[in-house]
C-alpha positions in Angstrom: 50.6 91.7 65.3 53.1 93.5 67.3 56.4 95.1 66.8 59.4 95.6 69.1 61.0 99.1 70.1 64.8 99.1 69.9 67.5 101.5 70.9 69.8 103.1 68.3 72.7 101.2 70.0 70.8 97.9 69.5 70.2 98.9 65.9 73.8 99.9 65.0 75.0 96.6 65.9 72.5 95.1 63.4 72.7 97.8 60.9 73.9 95.3 58.4 70.8 93.3 58.7 68.1 95.6 59.2 67.2 98.1 56.6 65.9 101.7 57.6 62.7 103.3 56.9 62.3 106.8 57.4 58.6 107.8 57.5 59.1 111.6 58.1 58.0 114.1 55.6 60.2 114.5 52.5 61.4 118.2 53.5 62.6 116.4 56.9 64.4 113.7 55.2 65.8 116.1 52.6 67.3 118.2 55.4 69.0 115.4 57.2 68.6 111.5 57.7 70.2 108.7 58.7 72.6 108.1 55.8 71.2 104.4 55.2 67.6 105.3 55.4 64.8 104.9 52.8 62.5 107.6 52.5 58.8 106.3 52.9 56.9 109.4 54.1 53.6 108.7 55.7 52.6 112.4 55.0 53.7 114.7 52.4 55.0 118.4 53.4 51.5 119.8 52.8 49.7 116.9 54.8 52.1 117.2 57.7 51.8 121.1 57.9 48.0 120.7 58.0 48.1 118.3 60.8 50.6 120.2 62.7 48.2 123.2 62.2 45.3 121.5 63.2 47.0 120.2 66.5 47.9 123.8 67.3 44.7 125.4 66.6 42.3 122.7 67.6 43.2 119.4 69.3 45.3 116.4 69.1 42.4 114.1 68.6 41.3 116.5 65.7 44.8 116.1 64.3 44.8 112.4 64.5 41.3 112.3 62.7 43.1 114.4 59.7 46.1 112.1 59.9 43.9 108.9 59.4 42.1 110.7 56.4 45.3 110.7 54.8 47.2 107.6 56.2 44.0 105.2 55.4 43.8 105.3 51.5 47.7 105.0 51.4 48.1 101.7 53.6 48.2 99.5 50.3 50.8 101.6 48.5 53.0 101.7 51.5 52.9 97.9 51.7 53.7 97.5 48.1 56.4 100.1 48.3 58.0 98.2 51.2 57.8 94.9 49.2 59.5 96.7 46.2 62.3 98.0 48.4 62.9 94.9 50.5 61.8 91.8 48.4 64.4 89.7 50.3 64.0 91.2 53.9 61.5 90.7 56.2 63.2 92.5 59.2 62.9 96.3 59.1 63.6 99.2 61.5 61.1 102.3 61.3 61.5 105.6 62.6 59.7 109.1 62.7 61.1 112.2 64.5 60.6 111.0 68.2 59.3 107.7 67.9 55.7 108.9 67.8 52.6 108.3 66.0 54.0 108.1 62.6 56.4 105.3 63.0 53.9 103.3 65.2 51.4 103.6 62.5 53.9 102.3 59.9 55.2 99.5 62.4 51.7 98.4 63.0 51.0 98.3 59.1 54.0 96.4 58.1 53.9 94.1 61.2 50.2 93.3 60.2 51.3 92.3 56.5 53.9 89.9 57.9 57.3 91.8 58.5 59.3 91.6 61.6 59.4 95.2 62.7 61.4 97.2 65.0 60.6 100.9 66.0 63.6 103.1 66.8 63.2 104.4 70.3 63.2 108.1 70.3 63.1 108.1 66.5 65.6 110.6 64.5 66.2 112.6 67.6 67.8 109.7 69.4 70.2 109.0 66.5 71.0 112.8 66.5 71.9 112.6 70.2 74.3 109.5 69.5 75.8 111.5 66.6 76.7 114.3 68.9 78.2 112.1 71.4 80.4 110.4 68.9 82.3 113.9 68.4 83.5 113.8 72.1 85.0 110.6 72.0 88.8 110.1 71.6 90.1 108.9 68.6 93.5 107.8 67.6 94.0 110.1 64.9 97.0 110.5 62.8 97.0 113.5 60.0 98.3 113.4 56.5 99.2 116.8 55.6 101.1 118.6 52.7 100.8 121.7 50.3 97.9 121.7 47.9 98.6 119.3 45.0 100.6 116.8 47.3 97.9 114.0 46.3 96.9 113.7 49.9 93.4 112.3 49.0 95.0 109.9 46.6 97.6 108.7 49.2 94.7 108.2 51.6 92.9 106.0 49.2 96.2 103.9 48.6 96.6 103.6 52.5 93.1 102.3 52.6 93.9 99.8 50.0 96.9 98.8 51.9 94.8 97.9 54.9 95.0 101.0 56.9 91.8 102.7 58.4 91.0 106.0 57.0 88.2 108.8 57.3 87.9 110.8 54.2 86.8 114.1 55.2 86.7 115.6 51.8 84.5 112.6 50.3 82.1 113.0 53.4 81.7 116.6 52.8 81.3 116.5 49.1 84.0 119.1 48.5 87.9 118.9 47.8 88.6 121.8 50.1 89.9 124.8 48.1 88.2 127.6 46.1 88.0 125.1 43.3 86.8 122.1 45.4 83.1 122.1 44.4 84.0 121.9 40.5 82.2 119.0 39.1 80.5 118.1 42.3 77.0 118.3 43.3 75.9 120.9 46.2 77.1 119.8 49.6 74.6 118.2 52.2 73.4 120.3 55.0 75.7 120.8 58.1 73.4 118.3 60.0 73.7 115.6 57.3 77.4 115.9 57.2 77.6 115.6 60.9 75.6 112.4 60.6 77.7 111.0 57.9 80.8 111.8 59.7 79.9 110.4 63.1 79.0 106.9 61.3 82.3 107.1 59.5 84.1 107.8 62.7 82.4 105.0 64.5 82.9 102.4 61.7 86.5 103.3 61.4 87.1 102.8 65.1 85.3 99.3 64.9 87.4 98.6 62.0 90.6 99.7 63.6 90.2 97.2 66.6 89.1 94.4 64.1 92.3 95.0 62.2 94.5 95.6 65.2 95.6 99.0 63.8 97.1 101.8 65.7 95.7 104.7 63.7 92.7 106.2 62.0 94.2 108.2 59.0 92.5 111.6 58.1 93.7 114.2 55.6 94.9 117.6 57.0 92.2 120.2 56.5 91.1 123.7 57.4 88.2 123.4 59.7 86.0 124.5 56.9 85.5 122.4 53.7 83.4 124.3 51.4 80.4 125.4 53.3 80.5 122.9 56.0 82.5 122.9 59.3 84.3 119.9 60.8 83.1 119.7 64.6 85.2 121.8 66.9 86.1 118.7 69.1 87.1 116.5 66.2 89.1 119.4 64.7 90.9 119.8 68.0 91.8 116.3 67.9 93.4 116.7 64.5 95.2 119.7 65.9 96.8 117.8 68.6 97.3 114.4 66.6 100.6 113.5 65.0 100.6 115.5 61.8 102.7 114.2 58.9 103.7 117.0 56.5 104.6 115.6 53.0 107.1 117.7 51.2 106.4 117.4 47.3 108.2 119.4 44.8 106.3 122.5 43.5 106.5 121.2 39.9 104.9 118.0 40.8 102.2 119.6 42.7 101.7 122.2 40.0 101.2 119.4 37.3 98.8 117.7 39.6 96.6 120.7 40.1 96.9 121.7 36.4 95.6 118.2 35.3 92.9 118.1 38.1 91.3 121.6 37.6 92.9 122.9 34.4 90.2 121.2 31.9 87.3 123.0 33.5 85.5 125.9 31.5 87.1 129.2 32.0 83.9 130.7 33.2 84.0 128.1 36.3 87.7 128.8 36.7 87.2 132.5 36.9 84.3 132.5 39.2 86.3 130.4 41.7 89.1 132.8 41.6 86.8 135.7 42.2 85.6 134.0 45.4 88.9 134.4 47.2 89.9 137.8 45.5 90.0 139.5 48.8 92.6 137.1 50.2 94.3 136.7 47.1 94.7 140.4 46.5 93.5 142.6 43.4 96.9 142.4 41.5 97.3 138.7 41.8 93.4 138.2 41.1 93.6 140.3 37.8 96.9 138.3 36.7 95.2 134.9 37.3 92.1 135.9 35.7 94.1 137.4 32.6 96.0 134.1 32.4 93.0 131.9 32.2 91.4 134.0 29.7 94.4 133.8 27.4 94.4 129.9 28.0 97.7 130.2 30.0 96.2 127.9 32.6 99.7 126.7 34.0 100.6 130.2 34.7 97.5 131.0 36.3 97.8 127.9 38.6 101.3 128.9 39.4 100.1 132.1 40.8 97.6 130.3 42.9 99.5 127.5 44.2 102.1 130.0 45.5 99.1 131.8 47.2 98.0 128.4 48.7 101.2 127.5 50.3 101.6 130.9 51.8 97.9 130.5 53.3 98.6 127.0 54.5 101.8 128.4 56.2 99.8 130.9 58.1 96.9 128.8 59.1 97.3 125.0 58.9 100.0 124.8 61.2 98.9 127.0 63.7 98.2 125.2 66.9 99.5 121.8 65.8 100.8 119.8 68.5 103.4 117.6 66.6 104.3 118.0 63.0 106.9 115.5 61.3 108.4 116.7 58.1 108.9 113.9 55.5 110.1 114.2 52.1 108.6 112.1 49.7 110.0 113.7 46.4 112.4 111.1 45.7 110.1 108.2 46.4 107.9 106.9 43.6 104.1 107.9 43.6 103.2 104.3 43.7 105.3 103.5 46.7 104.5 106.6 49.0 101.7 105.0 50.9 103.8 102.1 51.6 106.8 104.2 52.6 104.5 106.3 54.9 103.4 103.0 56.7 106.7 102.1 57.3 107.9 105.4 58.3 105.1 105.9 61.0 105.7 102.4 62.3 109.5 103.2 63.1 109.1 106.8 64.2 105.8 107.3 66.2 
């Protein structure tokens, strides 16, 4: 049985049909991978290290022999795992790092068993090249901005429910963007995996925008750094030069929102988050906030923090923005704000 080699561009056109098998080692997969890929490693981390060492110290043929010693006994288990993963699908895409012997071996085995198998030309490396190219494309971005607590993320989801096209940067980054943004969330992905997810999100958003005949891709206003991850510079510069809608929401409404979102976390976690920004917050304010938290005066603590974030936003987020539109939504019922924004943009931009 034979298998066919396809480019990443060919695969992405069929991504709803072909599942992806990543046969790289567990460490390679854990660091970063195609987001939709299933991990089915031919070699574990130790085996891969031994094969690589044999290749360097002896020869490629000796390394292949070592690889066959490990691959042979596992062949039946690979077939059984693939059957369990894809009981109703007989077309698969397989890849390794550069489209070499690991993916060829798995393609041969699964094709022999009866699957229609495609090997990703250039492997994961070709996908990464595609990812980096996406950040240099031009996107019709519109930015939804506002001070901390303005419910930007929730409004972004309401816009999506109303049929608008969005890219949720905080969801992709796994972080809510402030010192408290990691509370209740798992550790963030690697920078490389964040880029992988973002590139696919942008690609899918642009495709959906064309299908729905929409003018904009909506994103939330962010600093370039979200937690431990950075928005790629080319995309961040597009966000800076895009129309920025700055929503004005009352301080009291925003304070209530922030307290409701973060106030129920354990004191220790809240204090630890405050201490991470103590240099920017200042010694006196840090002491006051920590004392308020320890005394269960959560609203007073977040009153100081929200004022700090407002000043920080004024200094940083508006810097270099090409065009900012100030929009007051205080008097608009929360449930109607997304519709109001859509109408406002249609009339004014």
